[in-house]
Residue frames as a rotation matrix with the C-alpha (Angstrom) as fourth column:
MET 1
-0.965 -0.229 0.131 23.62
0.197 -0.955 -0.219 -49.24
0.175 -0.186 0.967 37.44
PRO 2
-0.418 0.866 -0.274 20.39
0.578 0.021 -0.816 -47.93
-0.701 -0.499 -0.510 39.12
GLU 3
-0.077 0.523 0.849 17.70
0.949 -0.222 0.223 -46.48
0.305 0.823 -0.479 36.90
LYS 4
-0.960 -0.271 -0.062 17.74
0.278 -0.934 -0.225 -42.67
0.003 -0.233 0.972 36.80
LYS 5
-0.079 0.978 -0.191 14.47
0.927 0.002 -0.375 -41.06
-0.367 -0.207 -0.907 37.95
ASP 6
-0.155 0.153 0.976 12.88
0.590 -0.778 0.216 -38.01
0.793 0.609 0.030 36.41
ALA 7
-0.938 -0.194 0.286 12.63
-0.056 -0.730 -0.681 -34.84
0.341 -0.655 0.674 38.50
ALA 8
-0.146 0.975 0.170 8.83
-0.721 -0.222 0.656 -35.32
0.678 -0.027 0.735 38.57
ASP 9
0.178 0.163 -0.970 9.35
0.317 0.924 0.213 -38.51
0.932 -0.345 0.113 40.60
TYR 10
-0.617 -0.531 -0.581 10.62
0.718 -0.078 -0.692 -36.36
0.322 -0.844 0.429 43.47
ILE 11
-0.718 0.421 0.555 7.76
-0.372 -0.905 0.205 -33.84
0.589 -0.059 0.806 43.54
VAL 12
-0.612 0.561 -0.557 5.41
0.783 0.527 -0.330 -34.16
0.109 -0.638 -0.762 46.50
VAL 13
-0.503 0.544 0.672 2.20
-0.158 -0.822 0.547 -32.13
0.850 0.168 0.499 46.72
ASN 14
-0.692 0.328 -0.643 0.69
0.721 0.268 -0.639 -31.43
-0.037 -0.906 -0.422 50.14
ARG 15
-0.491 0.606 0.626 -2.64
-0.017 -0.725 0.689 -29.67
0.871 0.328 0.366 50.50
ALA 16
-0.642 0.438 -0.629 -4.72
0.732 0.109 -0.673 -28.39
-0.227 -0.892 -0.391 53.36
ARG 17
-0.372 0.562 0.739 -7.83
0.262 -0.701 0.664 -26.25
0.891 0.440 0.113 53.40
GLY 18
-0.720 0.097 -0.687 -9.30
0.681 -0.090 -0.726 -24.13
-0.132 -0.991 -0.001 56.12
ARG 19
-0.023 0.726 0.687 -12.16
0.420 -0.616 0.666 -21.86
0.907 0.304 -0.291 56.96
MET 20
-0.862 -0.263 0.433 -12.43
-0.202 -0.605 -0.770 -19.20
0.464 -0.752 0.468 59.60
LEU 21
-0.236 0.781 -0.579 -14.85
0.826 0.475 0.304 -20.04
0.513 -0.406 -0.756 62.42
SER 22
0.814 0.371 -0.447 -14.37
0.549 -0.741 0.386 -16.76
-0.188 -0.560 -0.807 64.29
HIS 23
0.847 -0.508 0.156 -11.85
-0.386 -0.791 -0.475 -13.94
0.364 0.342 -0.866 64.40
THR 24
0.082 -0.862 0.501 -9.45
-0.976 0.032 0.215 -16.21
-0.201 -0.506 -0.839 66.35
SER 25
-0.154 -0.103 0.983 -10.26
-0.250 0.966 0.062 -19.74
-0.956 -0.236 -0.175 65.21
ALA 26
-0.078 0.086 -0.993 -10.08
-0.996 0.037 0.081 -21.79
0.044 0.996 0.083 62.04
GLU 27
0.572 0.260 0.778 -11.09
-0.254 0.958 -0.133 -25.30
-0.780 -0.122 0.614 61.02
ILE 28
-0.158 -0.743 -0.650 -8.42
-0.961 -0.036 0.274 -27.10
-0.227 0.668 -0.709 59.00
VAL 29
0.793 0.390 0.468 -8.81
-0.246 0.908 -0.340 -30.24
-0.557 0.154 0.816 56.89
VAL 30
-0.260 -0.888 -0.379 -5.93
-0.913 0.098 0.396 -32.32
-0.315 0.449 -0.836 55.57
ARG 31
-0.902 -0.048 -0.430 -6.62
-0.285 0.814 0.506 -35.20
0.325 0.578 -0.748 53.16
ASP 32
-0.058 0.935 -0.351 -9.41
-0.083 0.346 0.935 -37.39
0.995 0.083 0.058 54.52
HIS 33
-0.724 -0.261 -0.638 -8.67
0.588 0.250 -0.770 -36.82
0.360 -0.932 -0.027 58.22
ALA 34
0.341 0.848 -0.406 -11.16
0.938 -0.275 0.213 -35.35
0.069 -0.453 -0.889 60.67
PRO 35
0.426 -0.149 0.892 -11.09
0.173 -0.955 -0.243 -31.54
0.888 0.258 -0.381 60.82
ILE 36
-0.169 -0.496 -0.852 -8.86
0.982 -0.010 -0.190 -29.92
0.085 -0.868 0.489 63.42
VAL 37
0.793 0.488 0.365 -9.44
0.430 -0.873 0.231 -26.53
0.431 -0.026 -0.902 65.01
ALA 38
-0.468 -0.878 -0.094 -6.84
0.781 -0.362 -0.509 -23.89
0.413 -0.312 0.856 65.77
ASP 39
0.646 0.685 0.337 -7.79
0.390 -0.675 0.626 -21.20
0.656 -0.273 -0.703 68.28
GLU 40
-0.419 -0.728 0.542 -6.34
-0.126 -0.545 -0.829 -18.77
0.899 -0.415 0.136 70.75
PRO 41
-0.534 0.219 -0.817 -6.77
0.820 0.371 -0.436 -18.94
0.207 -0.903 -0.378 74.53
PRO 42
0.536 0.840 -0.080 -9.26
0.826 -0.503 0.255 -16.58
0.174 -0.203 -0.964 76.23
ALA 43
0.238 -0.522 -0.819 -6.41
0.503 -0.655 0.564 -14.29
-0.831 -0.546 0.107 77.33
ARG 44
-0.819 -0.547 -0.173 -5.85
0.104 -0.439 0.893 -13.53
-0.564 0.713 0.416 73.62
GLY 45
-0.431 0.746 -0.507 -9.52
-0.804 -0.573 -0.161 -13.22
-0.411 0.338 0.847 72.69
GLY 46
-0.578 0.173 -0.797 -10.17
-0.507 0.690 0.517 -16.82
0.639 0.703 -0.311 71.68
GLU 47
0.466 0.820 0.331 -12.30
-0.843 0.299 0.447 -19.64
0.268 -0.488 0.831 73.01
ASN 48
-0.362 -0.743 0.563 -9.49
-0.860 0.499 0.105 -22.18
-0.359 -0.446 -0.820 73.54
ARG 49
0.684 0.728 0.056 -11.10
-0.625 0.624 -0.469 -24.69
-0.376 0.286 0.881 71.12
GLY 50
0.883 -0.459 0.096 -7.74
0.452 0.781 -0.431 -26.08
0.123 0.424 0.897 70.03
PRO 51
0.038 -0.954 -0.297 -4.02
0.843 -0.129 0.522 -25.45
-0.536 -0.270 0.800 69.90
THR 52
0.490 0.035 -0.871 -2.87
-0.207 -0.966 -0.155 -22.05
-0.847 0.256 -0.466 68.71
PRO 53
0.973 -0.176 -0.148 -1.39
-0.128 0.121 -0.984 -21.72
0.191 0.977 0.095 65.21
LEU 54
0.165 -0.971 0.173 2.06
-0.901 -0.220 -0.373 -21.33
0.401 -0.094 -0.911 66.77
GLU 55
-0.016 -0.119 0.993 1.55
-0.688 0.721 0.075 -24.54
-0.725 -0.682 -0.093 68.76
PHE 56
0.882 0.334 0.333 0.72
0.016 0.684 -0.730 -26.31
-0.472 0.649 0.597 65.47
VAL 57
0.645 -0.737 -0.201 4.03
-0.536 -0.249 -0.807 -25.04
0.545 0.628 -0.556 64.05
LEU 58
-0.156 -0.711 0.686 5.82
-0.984 0.174 -0.043 -26.49
-0.089 -0.682 -0.726 67.08
VAL 59
0.404 0.389 0.828 3.98
-0.326 0.907 -0.267 -29.80
-0.854 -0.162 0.494 66.61
ALA 60
0.991 -0.037 -0.132 5.09
-0.120 0.238 -0.964 -29.87
0.067 0.971 0.231 62.97
LEU 61
0.216 -0.975 0.058 8.70
-0.833 -0.215 -0.510 -29.33
0.510 0.062 -0.858 64.00
CYS 62
-0.133 -0.219 0.967 8.43
-0.814 0.580 0.019 -32.19
-0.565 -0.785 -0.255 66.50
ALA 63
0.751 0.506 0.425 7.02
-0.176 0.774 -0.608 -34.49
-0.637 0.382 0.670 63.84
């Protein structure tokens, strides 16, 4: 019979941190990866420095 695992064995902790660069952009860091930037296109007041937050959500769904 397989060994029964404790509930704690199934807990996964994910963390990310971010800082605002401007009113439309943020720099995000996950684990030890290079920072990524989220920003809005110029039509929405941004500088187009990276995908929009909604595009990151879509990327996460694709992953």
